[in-house]
Each structure stands twice: as C-alpha cells, then as structure tokens.
N, C-alpha and C positions, 0 to 999 in steps of 0.2 A: 479286437483281441490283440494283445501285445505280440509282436513278432519275435521269433527266436527265443521265446521264453523270458524276454526282458520285462521287467515290471515298470509301470509308470510311476514317476516321482510324484510325491504329494504336492499339492498346489502351493503350500506355504514355502516350499524350498525356493521358488522363484523370487520370493520377497526377501530372502536372506541377505543378498547384497545391499538392498536398500536399508534394511534394519541395521546392518553392520555400519554402513555409512552414517546413518542417523546417530547410532550409539557413539561412534568414535569422534565425530565432528560436532555433535550437539550435546548429548547426554553427559559424556565425560567432561568436556569443558565447563558445562553448567555446574556439575557437582564440584568441580575444583574451585570455581568462583564462589559457590555457596560455602565451601570449606574455608576459603580465605576470609570470607565476610565475618566469621566468628573469631578471627584473630586480632592482631594489633600491629602497629608499626614499631619495630624494635630499635629505637634510637634514631639519631639523625641520618645515619648512612644505611640503615636497614630498610627493607621493603615490606617484609611480612614475617610474622611469627605466630604460630598457634600454640605456643607454650602455655598461654593462659586463654581459655575459651570464655567469651562473654558476648553480650548483645549490645555492647557500648557503641559499636560502629553503626548499628542500625539507629540508635538514638541520635547519632551525629547526622546520619543520612536523612532523617526526618526533620532536619533543621528548616527554618523558614526560607532560607536562601535556596535550598534544593527545591522546595515546593513552589517557590516563585518562578524558578527557571522551568520546573516541570509544567506548570500551568501554561507558560509561554510556549513550551515545546508542544504540548498537547494541542493548543490552539493552532499553531503553525501546521502541525501534522493533519489535523482535521480539515483545515482550509485547503491544504495541499491535496489531500485525498479527495475531497469533494470537487476541487477544480479538475483533477485528473479524471474523475468519473464523468463530469459534465463534458469534458473535451473528448474523452474516449468513446462515449456512447454514440454520438453521431458518426465519428470516424470509423469505429468498428462496424456499425450497422451499414455504412456505405461500402466498406470493404467486403463484407460478407454477403450483402443482398444486392446492391446496385451495380457492383463491378462484375464484368464477365468472369467466369471461372478461370479462364486461361491467363488472366492478369492478376489474380489475387495473390499468387505466390510472389510476384514482383513487389506488390505493396507491403506484404509481410516482411520481405527482405529490407525494404526502405525503412520500415518501422524499427528494424533491428540494427540498422547502420550505426547509430550512435554507440551501440555496445561493441563495435569493432575497435573503439578507442577507449583508452583508460578513463575510469571514472574521474580521477584527479585532473587529467588533461582537459576533459570536457568542462569541468567546473572552472578551471583556470581560464579556459576560453571565454566563459561568461564574465570573468573578472576583467578581461581585456575589453569585452564589449561594453560593460557597464562603467568602465573607468571614465574619469572626467575628460580624458583625451580621446575616448572612443567615438566612433561615428554615431552611435545611438544617442549618447549624451548630447553631442553637438546638434543632432537633428531635433531632439525633444526641446532643447533650449531655444533653437531658432523658431520653432512653431509656437513657443510660449507655454508648453505643457509642463516644463520644469524651469524653475527660476535659477537654480544653481546646478551646474553639471555634477558637482560633488555630492548631490543629494541621492544619487542612484546607488552607489556602492557603499558597503558597510552599513546596510540598513536591513530591517526585517523583510522589507519588500524584495530586496535582492536575494535574500535567502529563500523566500517563498518561490520566486521565479526559478531559482536553481533547483529546488526540490521538485517542482512540477516538471521541469525539463528532464531531470535525471530519472524520474520514476514513471513518467507517462507511458512508456512502452509496456511496463509491467501491468498496466491497467488495460491497454488496448488489446493485447494478445488473448487473455482469457475471455474478454467480451467478444472478440472476433470468433473464437471457437464456439462460444455459446450461441451467437446469432447464426453461425454457419450450420449448426445442428438443428435449428428450428425447422420443422417441416413446413414447406411453403404451402402445402395443401390446407393447413390450418388457417392461414391468412386468407386463402380463397374462400374457405367455408365461412369465415367471419364476414367477408364482403357479401357473400350470397345471403347472409342473414340480415343485411342492411347496415352493417357497421362501415363507417368511412375509414380512411387510412390512419388518421390520428387515433381513433378509438381502437382500431385493430392493433396498432403498435403498443398502446398503453395497456390494453386489456388481454392481449393474446401474446404478442411477441415478447414484450418486456418481462412479464411474469415467467415465461419459459426460459429467458436468459438470466434469471435471478442467480443460479449457481455461478455463472461467470462473473456477475457483479460482486458476489461475496468473495470469490477467489481473488478478484482484482483488488478489492478493498483490503484484504489481508496481506496480499503481496506488496502493496504500496504503503499501507499505514505502518506496519511493523518496522521495516527498515528505515522509513522516513523518520520515525520517532527516535531511533538510535543513531541517526546519521550525525557525524561530527566533522566530516570533511567539508561539506557544503557551507555550514555556518562559519567554520574557521576561515574559509577562503573568501566568501562573499559577505559575511556579516560583521566580522571584526568583533569589537566589544559589544556592539548593540545587538548582534544576532546570536548570542550565546544560547546553545541548547543543551539538554541534559547529556547528550553524547559527548559534547565538548568538555563538560564538567567532569564526566567520568574519565575521559582520556587524560585530562590534566592531572587527575589523582594518580594514574598509573605512570605517565610519562614525565611529568614535571615534579609533583609533590612526592613521588615514589612511595605513596601510601596505598599499597595494594589492598589492604584490609578495608579501608573506607571506600575505595573505588569499587571493590567487589560488593560491598553492602549497597551502594548506590545502584550498581548494575542489577542486583537481585530485586531491589525495590522497583526499578524501572521495568524489568521483565514482568513482574507480578501486576503492576498497574496497567501496563500495556495489554496484557492478557485480559484483564478485567474490562478494559475499554473495548477490545475486539469482541469479546463475548456479548457485551451489551449492544454493540453496533450490529453484529450478526443477528441477534435476537430481534432488533428493531427492523432490519431488512426483511426477515422472515415474517414478522408480524404485519408489516405493510403489505407484503406480497399476499399474505393470507386474507387480509381485508379486501384487497383488490380482487382476489379470486372469488370471494364470496359475493362481491358486488357485480361481478361479470359472469356469474354462473347462468347456465341456460335453464329455462323453465319450459317444459313441454306441455302443451295442452291448454295454453291461455286462449280464451274465447274472444274473438274480435269479429263483430258483424256476423254472428251466427256461424262462424267456422273456426277450426282450430289451426293455430300456427305456432311457430317458434318465436319466443320473445326473450329478450335479455332484461335482467333486473339490475 
C-alpha cells in the first residue's frame, strides 16, 4: 500500500527521459534532414532552400557514383563487423567465464580504455603507426611482408584496420554481458548428457548469447557504415566511404539538399541491411536450436535415456 496516501507513478513515466532524449537528438534531426532532402541548392553561395519541393536530389543521390561507393562501404562495414564479431567472441567468453569474478571489472575497464581518448586522436595514432616512417611499416618491410612501406597508409586495408580497432569494444561489451548471464548449470547439464566442451559452447552457450551478438552487430555495423573520420584520415582517396561523400556535400560543396538526400538513402539502406542480418542471425539460431533439442524417451539397449538430435 502507498504510504501517506501517495499514489505510485505509472511505469511509463520512468521512460519519459529516454523518449525525450531520443526525440530531441534523433527524431527531430532526422526529420530536418528529410525536409532538406526535398529542397535544392539556391545558387553558388547558398546551402539550402525549400522554396521548390522536388525529388530531384534523390535522383542525383541514386547516381552510379554513389552506389559504387555504397557497395564499397557496405563491403567494408560487413568485413569490419564480422572481424569484430570473430575477435570479440573468444575475448568476451574468456572475460565472462574463464576469468575470476573479482578480476572481470578490471578487464572491462581495459576494454573501455580507448574510449578515454578522442575518436579522432585514436585514428590519427594509427596514421602515425601505419605511416612509411612508422615502426610497423619498417618491421613489415624488414621481414618481407610488405615490399613498399608506403603500401600501408591510404589504402582500404588501413581503413578496415582503423574501423575494427575503433568499434571492437562496442562488440565485446554486449557479448560479455550476454555470456555473463548464461546460467552455468546449463553447461553442466549439457556435459552430464554427454556433450563435450565444443558442442556445449555451440549448442547451449552461443544460442543463449544470441541477443548479445545481435546487439553487438547493430552497435558496430550502423556507426561503421556512416563513419567518415576513419576513411578520411587513413584511407585518403582510395578509402572513400559514403560518410565521407555525405560530409563533403555539407562541408565542401555546401549542397545540403543533396547531402541530406544521400543521408536518407544511406539510413534506409543501412536499416534494410540490419533487418536482413538480424533475421539471418535469428534464423541460424532457430536452426541450431532445432538441431540441439532434447528428445526424452529414446530407447537404447532396452532402456530409456536422454538423447540429442
């Protein structure tokens, strides 16, 4: 019973600050960008005008140049997300399962250490490392892995390396939380039923950590697709991504209408790719769950026992 006659607040009231934040910093800017995308560039020195509404900017945004860069961006983002997932899976599993509980906080802090530094400074640090005068280029040249030390910087490989480094923590943290919440008794039950460690991981632990995988993929793929700092610093002309193209329309060409149309197209295409990727992950998890279901009552040698299919 409420004390002193006070009434309990409805549950949705607690979500009001989050909804306000989302509305002010996401919905309103998106609506403004969408509004700009129906306008035009008013002369050489103007940036935007909605005096005449049209879809011409979208026709320009769907140009072959944009889609060529978008395909390259999508490929880089997919590779970067998959690489982050492959690196983060064993790292997060080790942190959540193998490390003693009193040391896990330290490892989480170490994962977050790069975010104590500016995103731009971290990226410029990789530019120093990958430069022809850097220690890494000299080492790779000495061992024969690279013929020319100038081959490291201003390449798509350098951009991919920078993307993986900058967004890897965003994949590790949700996976760590997911693995940490998996009940250890389920793994013991799997072993009691005859499954080894590898089978237990892939058929019990990994399916239960699927929400963390989906969250990590979304947190990494979306900002990676729109990133323009990393390709601008590490890629040069060879590492151009859609984010750089959109930024150039706003900052250099001063064509806010075309830049807004490109941004809307990028958002919609990115959402489509994310929905397809999430559906694929859920589908794979569903298939794995069906293959690993328990069947009770299988007869073997005249007695009943538990068996997996």
